[in-house]
Structure formats: C-alpha cells, structure tokens
N, C-alpha and C positions, 0 to 999 in steps of 0.2 A: 514705390516703383511698380511692385507687383500689382497693387490695387488698380493703379492707372492702366497697366497693360490689360488687366482683366476687363475693366470697363470699356476700353477701346475695342477689345475682342467682342464683347457683347453688342456694341453699336454696330460693328461691322456685320455680325451675324443677323442683327435686326434688319439692316439695309438689304442684305442679300435675300433674305426671306421676303421682304416687301416687294422687291423687284421681281422675283421669280413668281410670286402669287399674282402680281398685276399682269405680267406677261401671259400667264396661263389661264387664269380665271377671268381675266378682263376687268375693266373699270368698275363694273357694278358689283364685283365680288371682292372688293379690296378689303383690306384688314381694318378691323375696328377695334378700338380699345374697349375693354370690358369695364364692368362697374368696380372692380377691385383696384385700390390704389396701387401705383407702381413703386416698388422699392428695389433696392440693390439686391443682387443674387444672394449674397452671403456675407456675413460679418467677418472681420479679421479673426475673431475667436474661432469661427467655424473653419476658416482656412488653417488654422493651427491644428485641427483635428485630422488633416489630411484628405478632406473632401474636395473633389475636383471643382464643384460648382457649376458644372456644364448643364446639369438638369435644371437648376434654379437660375442659372445665369443665362441660359438660352432664352429666346423670345418668351416673355412672362405674360401669363394670364390672357392668352389670345382668346377671343370669342368668335370664331369663325367656323363655319360648317364645312369648309374646304379642307382636304387633308394637307399635312405638312409635306411639301415637295422635297424639302431638305432631308427629312427623315426617310422618305421613300427612296431617295437617291443614294443614301449612304448607310441605311440601316442594315444590320445583319440579317433581321428577319423581314426583308423587304418584300413587297409584293411581287407576284410573278410577272412574266414578260407580256401577259395578255392585257396589261393595264389594271387600273385601280377600280374596284367594284365595292362600293360601301355596303352592299347587301350581303357581302360575305362575312361581315363582322357582327357582333352583338348589337342589337338596336334598342333593347328595352332599357329605359332610363331608371336610374336610382330614385327612390322617393326622397323628398325634400325633408331635411331635418336641420333644426337650429337649436343650439344650446347656449345657456348663459352661466355666469359665475354663481349667482344665487342658487340656481338649480344644482350646481356642483356642490356648493356648501350643504344644501339639504341632503344631497345624496350621500356625502361623506358622513353626516350625522345619522340619518335615518336607515341607511341600508344595513341589512343583517349580514355582516361580514363573517365569513368562516375563518378557521384558523390560518389558512394560507393567505387570505386577504389581509388579516391582521399582521401576519409576519411581514408582508411586503409594505403595509402602510402603518407600521407601528409607531412611527414619529408623527402620524397625522391623526389617526382615529382615536388614539388614547391621549390626545393633547387638547383638552378643551380651550385653553388659551390660544392656541393656534387656530382653531376653528372659528373663534370669535373675532379674530383680528380683521381689519378692514379688508385687506387684500390677501387672498390666499396665495397669490403667486408673487414672486419677487419682482419689483419694478425697476430696480437699478440695473444699469448695464455693466458689463465686465464681470470679473469674478465675484460670485456671491457665496454666501455661507453654505447653502445646501448643494453647491457644486452643479447647479442646474445650467450654468454657462458651458459645461462640457457636454451636455445632452445634444444629440443630433437628430435630425428629422428630415424626411422627404416624403412629400405627399403629391401624388399625381392623380389628376382626373382624366380618365380614358373616355374619349368621345365616341360617337357611333362610327367614326372612320378608323378606330383602333389606335389613334395617335394619342399618347400621354401628354398631358399639360401639367407642368409644375405649378403647384399652389404654394405661395410663399408670402408671408406677411412680415418678414424680418427686415429691419433697417438699423441704422446706427444708433438710433434713440430708443430702441425697444429691447427689453431684456429677452433672453432666450426663452424663458418659461412663457412670457406672454406671446412671443411669436409662435411657439407650438400650440398654445391654446387657441389663438386666432385661426390657425391653419386647420385645426380639426373640428372646431365647434359648429361648422356649417357644411352641409352636403347638399349641392344642388339648390342654392338659395333662389328665391322667386325671381330676383332681378338678373339672374344670370341668363344670357341668351343661349349660350352653348351648353346644353344639358350633358351631364356625364352618365355613361352606362356602367361604368366601373370606377372604382377608387382604389389606389395603391397607397397604403399608409406604412411607412417604414419609421420606427422609432428606436433609438440607440441611447443607451446608458441613462435611462430616465431616473429622475428623483422620486421619492415617495408621493408627493403631491401630484406629479405628472402621471404617475401610475393610476392615482385616483381619477384624474380627469379622463384618461383613456378609458378606464372602466366605466365612467359615467357616460361617455359618448357612445361606446360601441357595445354596451351590455345588452342592448336589444337585438343586436346582430349576431354577436358571438356569446358563447357562455364564458364570459371573462373570469368567473371563479374557476373554471376548468383550466383555463390558460394560466392563471396564477398558480394553480396547483401544480401544473406541469413545470413551471419555472422553479418552484420551491423544491419539489420532491422527486424530480426525475433523476433516476440513477444512470440512465443511458439513453441514447437516441432511440426514439420510438415514433411510430406512425400510427395515426388514428384517422383512417379514411373510410372504412366500412362501417358506416354509422346510420344506415337508412332506417334501422328499426329502433333507434333510441327513443326514450320517452320524451325527452326535451326536443322541441322542434328546432331550437337553435343548433342543436347537435346534429339533427337529421340533415340540415342543409349546409353544414360546414365540415371541411376536411382540415386536419391538423397534422403537421410534421414538426416534432419537437426535438431539438438538438441538445445534446449534453456531451461536452468534451472539455478540452483543456486549452489554455493559451498562456503566453507569458505576460505578465502584468506590465502594462506600458509605463512610461515615465510620467510622473504626476498623476497616475491613475490609481483608483481604489476600487476593489471588488465590492460588490453589494454584500450586505451583511448575511444574507442567507447562502452565499456561494463559499464553498470550501476553498481556502487559499492559504498561501504562505504568509503568516503574519509577521515573521521575522524580517527585520529591515537590516540588511547586511551590506556594508560598503565594499565587500569583497567583489572585485569585478567578475570572478568566477561563480558567483552565487546566481542561481537561476530562480527567480521568483515565479512560481506557476500557480494558477488558479483555475477553478472550474468555470466554464462559461456556458451560457444558455442562449437559445434562440428559438422562437416559435414562428412558424408560417402557418397562417390559418386563411382559408378561403371560404366565404359564405355566399351562397346563391340566394339572393334576396327576394326573388319572385316566388309565385306560387308554384307548388309541385305540379308536374304534368300528368303523372299517373301513380298508382299504387302497386306494390308488389307484396306478395305473401311471404311471411317469414318461414323459411324452410326448416328452421330449428324448432323442434316441439318442446324441448325442455329449456329454452332460453329464458333466463331470468332477467327482470328489469328491462324488458324489451316489448315492443308492440307486436301484435300479431300481423300487422300490415306496416309496410314502410313506404316512405315518400321518395319518389325519383324526381330530380330536378333537371330542367333543360340546361345543358351546358352553354347555351347562348342567351341565357337570361342575364338580368343585371346581377352584378357581383361586387363584393368588397374583399379586398386582399389586405391582411395585416401581417407585417413582419416585424416582430418585436425582438430586438437584439440587446443582449446584456454581455458585451465583450469589453472588459476593462483594459483595452490595449490600443483603442482608437485606430484600428487597422481594417475596419470593415470597408468593403468595396462600395463606392458610391456611384459607379457607372453601370450597375445591373440594369437600371431603368433610365431611359432618357428619350428625348424626342426623336431619336434615330430608330426607334422600334415601334412596330405596330402590333397590337394584341388582338387576335381574333376573338377571343372570349376570355373569361375568368380562369378556366383550367390551364390555358396556355401561359397566361401571366403567373399562375401559381407554379408551373413547372420551370419557367425561366428564373423565377425567384428562388426556387429549390436548387437549380443548377448554380446559381451565384452563391448560395450558401455553401454548397459542396465545394466550390473552388476556394471560398474563404477558409473553409475548414482545412482543406489541403495545405494552403499557405501557412496556416498556424501550425499544423503538424510538422511541416517542413522547417519552420522556424525553431521549434522544439528540438527537432532532430539535429539541426545545425549547432544549436546551443550545447546540446550534450555532446556532439562530436568534438566541439571546441573544448569542452570540459575534460574530456578523457584522453584526447590525442596529445601525446607528448610534443613539446616545442622542438622545432628543428634544430635548436642548439644543444639538445641532448646528445647528439652524436659527438660534440666536442667539449662538453662540460661534465667532468666526472661527478660533480656535486648533484647535478640534475639526474644523472643515471642512478645514483645511490638513492636519491629521494623516490624514484619510480621503482626501484628494485626492493628497497627495504622500507617497511612501515615505520612511521615515527611514533612518538608516545601518545599523539592525539588521534591515531588511526585515521589519518586524513584520507588516504587512498582507498582504504577498505570502505569507509562511509560513502566516498564518491562513487566507487564502482557499484556498490549495492544500490544507491539511490538511482543511478543512471540505468542500471539493468532492469530494476523493477519499474521505473518510469516509462521506459520504452515498451515494456510488456503491457502496462496499463494503456498506453497510447494505441497499441495494436488492437487491444479489446474495444476501445472506442471506435476506431476505424471500421472494424468488423461489425459493430452495432449499426453504424451508419449504412454500410453496404447491405447488410441483412434486412434492415427495415425498408430500404428502397426496393430491393429485388423481390421481397415477399409481397409488398402491397401495391407495387406499380409493375405488373406483369406486361408481357407483350400485347395481351388483349386490350389493355388500356390505350396503348399507342396506335392500335388498329381500329379503335372505336367500337370494339366488340364486347367491352366489359358490361355486364348486365346491371350492376349496382353503382358503378363508378363512372359518371358522365357518359352514359350510353348515347349513341346516335340513332335517331329514329330512321332516317333515310340515308343510307351510306353512299348512295349513288348521286345525291344532290350535289350541286356545285359548291354550296357552302361547306357541306361535310367533306367533300373531296379535297377542297382547299385546306380545310382544318387537318385532315389526316395528312396532307402533304407537310404541313408545318410540324405536326407531331413526329412525322418520320425523321425530319432534320434534328429535332430535339432528342429523339431516340438514339441516334448515332453519337450525339454529344454526351448523353448520359452513359452510354456504353464506354466511350473514351474515358469519362471520368471514373467509372468503376474500375477500369484497368489502371488508372493512375493511383487509385487507392490501394489496390492489391500490390502494385509495384512499391508503394510506400511502406506497406506492411513488410514486404520482403526486404527492403532497405533497413527497416528497424530490426528485423531479425538478424540480418548480416552485422549490424552494429552491436547487437547483443552478443553474438558470437565473438566479436572482437573484444567486447568488455570482459566476457568470460575468460579469454585467453589472457588478457592483462591481469585479471584477478588471480588466475592460477599461476602466472609468473611471479606476481607479488607474494603469494603464499609460499611458493617454493624458495624464492630469495629470502623472505623473511624467516622461514623455517631453518634454512641453511645457516643464516646469520645467527639465529638464536641457538642452534646446536653448537656452532663455533664459540659462542659466548659461554655456553654451558661447559664446554670442554676447558676453556680458559678459566672459568670459575672453579672447576674441579682441580686443575693444577694448582691454582692459588690455594685452594683448601688443603691439598696434600702438602704444599710447602709450609702453610701455617701449621699443620700437624707436625711436621718435622721440627719446626721451631719450638713448638709446645713440648715435644718429646725431649729436645735438648735442654730446655729450661727445667723440665721435670728432673732429668738426670743430674743436673747441676745442684738443684735443691736436695735431691736424694743423697748426694754425695756428703752434704753437710749434716744430715739428719743424725747418723750415729755418733758423730763427733759431738753434736749438740747434746745428745742424750748422755754421753759419758761426762761431758763438761757439767751438765746440770747435776749429775749424781755426785761428782767430786766437789761441786760448789756448795753442797748442803752444809749447814753449820755444825753438824754432829760428826763430820768426817775429820780424820787426824789432820794436823796442821804441820807435820814435819815437811821439810823442804825437799825430800826425795821424790822424784818423778818417775821412778821406775815402775811403781804399781800403776800409775795412771797410763803410762805407755803400754804396759801389758794389757790392761783392761781395754784400752782403745784398740789395740791390734786384734784382741780376742773378739771384739764386737764388730769392728769395721770390717775386717777381712772376710768373714762369713756373709756378712751383709752385702758386701760388694760383690762377692761371688754369686750369691742368690740373685741379686739384681741383674748382673751381667748374664747369667744363664736364662733368666725370665725374659730378656730382650730378644732371645732367638727362639725360633719355632721348635727346635729340638728340645731346648731346655724347658720351654713352657709345657711341651707334652710330657717330658720326664717328671717334672714337678706335679703336673696335673695327675698322672697316673699314681705317683707316690702318695699324694694327698687323698686320692680316692681310696687307696687300699688302707691308709691309716684311718680314715673316717669309717670304713667298713669294719675294721677290727674293733674300733671303739664301740660301734653300734652292737656288735656281737657280744662284747663284754657286758655292756649294760643290759642287753637282753638276757644274758645268763644270770645276772644278779636279780633280774626282776621276775624269773620263773617261780610259780607256787611250789612249795615243798610237799612231797608225797611219800608215804611209807614204802619200805623196800618190798613188803608182802603185796602191796597193791600193785607195785610195778611188776612184780614177778607174776601175779595173776593176769595182769594185762598182757604180759609177754606170752604166757602159756596160751591164753585165748587166741592171741595172734597167730602163734604157731599152729594151734589146732585148725584154725581157719585156712592157713596156708596149706597144711597137710591135706585137708579136705579137697582144696581146689587143685592140689597137684595131681597130675594124671597118674594112674597106677601103671607099674611096669608090666610088660607081658610076661606070662609064665615061662619059666625055663625049659628048654627042650630036654627030653629024656634021653637023647642019644648021647649027650655028654655027661650023664649022671656021675660017672666015676671021676671025671676030671675036676669036678667042683665039690669043695669041702662042705659038709652040712654045717649050718650055723645054728646056734641055740635059738629056740623059739621064745622070743620075748615080745611082748606087745609094745607098740609105739608109745603107749603111756608110761610103761616102765622105763623106757629109754629116755623119754622126756624128763621124768621125775628124777632119774639118776643124773641127767645132765644139769637139771636145776639144782640138784643137791650139790653136785660138784662145783657149780658156779657159785652157789651160795657159800660153800665152804671156802672157795678161793677167794670170794669177795670179803668174807670175814677175816680170813687170814690176811688179806691185803690191808684191810682196814686196821687190823691189829698191828701189822708190821709197820705201816706208814703213820708217823706221828702227825697229829693234826696241829695247825697253827692257831693262835688266839683269834685271828681274824676269821678263820673258818669256823671255829667254835662259836664265835659270836653270831655269825650268819646262821649257823645251824640252830642256835637257840631261838633266834628270831623266827626262824621257819617253823619250829616246833610250836611256838606260842601261837603263831597264826593258824597252824593246822588244829591245835586244840580248841581254839576260839571257833573255828568253822564246825567242828564236831559238836560242840555245845549248842551251837545254833541249830 
C-alpha cells in the first residue's frame, strides 16, 4: 500500500512539473527524457532505512536546461524576488569520467594501500580468492552476507542553474551494491545533454568493497587515503580547510570537515570493525548500546587555480612556499561519507527544492545538515540516559522500589549505572565542544562576508553574482549561529543531568552507608550475645572441671578401695570451693585487678629470689675495700662545712682531732667485728653452707684462671 501511494505521488509530481514547465518555458522548451533508464525511486529495503525517497523519487534524470520551477517555488534557499538569473550560479562543467569493474579489480590489487586503507578493506585486499571471483559486487537482491543491502546512497548532479538532479539506477531487480556502483561510475558521460557543474555524493554505511569502489572513483579528486585515515584514527571532530600550501594538489583544492562522536546502535545494525562500540548484547531494556560514529564532508574545486599566494610561515614543514587559490564558482565535487550504525541520517538535506550557487554553499548546507543530525543523536543519548536514571513514577507508592533506589544491592547495580551515565554525559559534552570549537575556529565571520583570503575568497565583492552569494551566506550564517546556540544549550542540559546524577549517587551513598552502619550495629549486638553464650558455656564446663579432676584422682587403681566417701567429699570441697571462688572473682573487674596485682607481686618476688641466688660470690675484704673507696669518693664530693665563728668559742666543746681515715677505719673495724660476731652468733643452715661452698669453688676457679 505504501509503495502504491509513493508511486502515485511520483506520477502527480511528474505531471505538475511538466505542466508548469510547458506553461512557462513554451512548447519548444518541453521536457525531454535523458539517456539514463528510468527506475523506481527507491527499493523497499531502502524505505526500511527511514529515507524519504523524495530526492530520488521526484522527477528523475531530467535533461533540461531550464530551472526547476517547483524547486524555486518551494525551496528554502529560493531565488530572490528579482527573478531567476542563471549567470549567478557556477557555470564551469565537471570533466567527464567513466570507470568500469575491471579497473576496480586492478585498483584493488595494484594500489599501494597504507595501514588505514588496509584496516578498512581488510576483507578485500588480503583475500585473493575474493579478488579473483567473477563479480566483485553481490548480484542478488535482498539481504546479502556482506550487509550491503543496508548501505544507503544519494547522488545529485547540480546543473548550471544550481538545481540538483538525483542520479539513481536502483530498481527491484538490482542489488544495492550494483546500484551504488552504477551511480558513481560515471560523471558527465558524453551522451548526457545536461552537463553538471557539481556533484553531491552521499554514502552511508558502506561495506569494504564499496569503500574500495569509492576510493577507485574519487582518488583523483580527493586524497582518499587521508579520508580513510580520518575515519579510522580521528579522536574528535576536526576541521581541515586551511590547506592552500599542502604539497599534494588534491589537498590544496579540497576542504574537509571530519566528525567523530557517538550514537546509539540501531536495531539490526552493526558498527564497522574499526569503530569503538559496545560489543555486549544485552536483552535488558535498560541497556544502552553506544558506538562511535564517523562522518566526513569533503569539497574539491576541480578546476585550475586562479592565482598563487605566498606562504607567510617561514618555518613551515611539508608545505609549499606558494599556495593555490581556487575560484569558489568553479566546478566542484562534494563527498559526504557517513558511518552511522543507526539508520537515522537525514535524507532531506539535499533535494530538488534547493538551488546551490556554488560548491562552498553546498558544502555549508551539508555541514549544517550534519550538525543537525549530530544534535539529534546527542539528544537521543540524553533521553536514553535520562530514562535510565530517572526513577519510575510508581516509586512514590512502592516501598520496594524506594529501597532499591536508596540501598545498593550485591551487584552494585545503581553505582555502576550512575557512574556510566555521569561519565558518558561528560564525554558527550567534550564531543559537542569539539564540534563547536572546530567550526568557530575555521569558519570565522570573514568567510561569510567573502573576505577570507585563503578560504573561498571573492575577487569582486560588488558584482551581482558575489552579492547574491553573500546574501545566501548571510542566511546560512544565521542558521549556523542558531545551531551553535543549540549545541551550547545541549551542553548545559547535559551538565544539569550530571548534577542530578551526582545528587542521586550521593543519596545512594548516604542511604547505603546508613544501612551498612545499621547492619554493623546489629552484627555487633549478635557478636556480644554470642560472647555471653560462650561465657555461659565456659562457666558450665569449668564447674565440672575440678570434680572431674578429683574423680580421676580417686579413680586410679592404686587408691584405697574402702567404701567410706568422707575423704572424697573433703578433697572435693577442698579443691572445688577455692576454685569456684577464684573463678567467681575473676569474672569481675575488681577480682581480676586484685589477682592481677597479687600475681605481679608474687612473680616479682620470685625474680628477686632467683636473682639473689644467681649473683657471683666475692670476699668480705673485697667488699670492704669497694665500700671504703665509695665512701672516700663520697667524702671528696661532699661540700666542706664553713668554719665555725669565733664569737661562740666558749659555747662549743672542743672535739678530739682525728682524721677521717681513722674514723672510717674504726667504723670499718666496728662493722667487721659486729659482722663477725653476728656470723658467729647466727648458725648457718645446710642449704646456706652448700651455696657458700659452691660460691667459694667458683671464686677459686676464677682466681686460678
């Protein structure tokens, strides 16, 4: 039903265009069919990708020199109110180019591919069996093994009136890969009556063999190795427009804007093998599969340069001393290479309702379309993350959901979720800032005023064509300014979402920490209760220990066997009662301190006793000599008393003059006599005599040594 309606719409649009053209241009300027075969606008597989089909389903392959009245009447970039003037648009035609499949085979085999080309074409260039097969491109329609049926394309030839004409060779009996090849293999063939001054080539989700075909067709116009390198190695969005002094002439005449950001993987889509992506396939509806995505917009001015400029940099490496400047109204080729595994790329950026003054305007319009697609993808990620972290509305009524949000589970579900969402939004903001910075740095206001010296400069700003071009650029400038404001608003929205995630994460931490603290208190209480139980069990077991000891003693075979139990009871009481008293006192802090102090004192006394027995024996004379020497030293160190005053001579009795030595000798003699008398009076025990003998033996042995 949808296909029938689409065909009916195409027929009506065809009739309307024919009638309008005949009424305005006259019978002599009626529409004529071109040399290309007519096919349906798009296949059902293409409609499944979300493409509108207006560009390829609108009047196809017209070969007329008159402008599209329908496009001028409805186009956003329509002509001004002074009427249509074809001289205001680029007039230089593209050179004719024709390519074939055998040339493609030779190119894939003989071209010196660098590492980036090998990375993109690894399933082709390193597969000799594939290169030797009869057909390099799949011929069957519908789904194929290399997934080329999901590849998308739009090719537009822009005539001298600025109107784009869709070039399409797809039909229901042709595979998608063959349709893409037939579309790009020819540029301005000799049999075409309406020559193109510019071509817009848009390719989406290509397979390796289609990348190789594009490299073969466009390598003379663009440095396709550089474009492949930007696809594989770009870390962020970058702009390469100031290239007038490059060594390669293809780079001098081309301007490139490379996108690198993120998108959500679409249903039944697979990222390319060089793109970082979420390899995990999770059936959880809350799982968000994100991948890096790439796009390259390249514009090449294919005519000869109009003048040379001197390189102002004296120390520039790998650059020419003089650069080439190209006329913005020369022939041009625009390439838009998209690698977005989501099938959400806009297909209405270019259509017959738009007129392009020249290649730079088409480049800026394509760039604006990519900006809008990037914003939609960023908004999709923001909505998905918002849905991921936002609690359901039922949490206000369901305690289980509230507990899940407030307390972390054993799998750390919400901590992982908040961390991923917070960091992902931060990376999204970095990607958006890279896009804004790249545009604002390399596309200043001078470009839109036509005053840039190296980037599409205008020779005569007051000419009608340049004034018309500057007017179109002014409109685009306002749209770009609005888009930059939208990007900044998106950055602020992501930051607000990150603040919300930070608050949810802190609440989760607080709730989880309180929950863990409460659990710890409960575990402590359980531990204390278990300690009491162990204590009770220990007391019960200790109660039976002394009785078991007494029973084991009286149960020995050498004990008396009379039937009297009074001895057993006495022993039981003598052992158990002190033991129970000791255990009972040890269970209290006071008793524990008491027995601890007593035990410390007893152990100290035992140590003193053992140290006394372990001292070496010395003779009494040696001890006396040591003591006299100590007393002499003390006497020398003792301060002398002041002399007595003579005023009280009569009140003090004179003392006999004896030296200190005589006093000390008398004291020692008295002490020695007293000691001798004491030793003589006190009888010695056998144990003391035994220790004394051992000490004397030890002393004698030391003397002999």
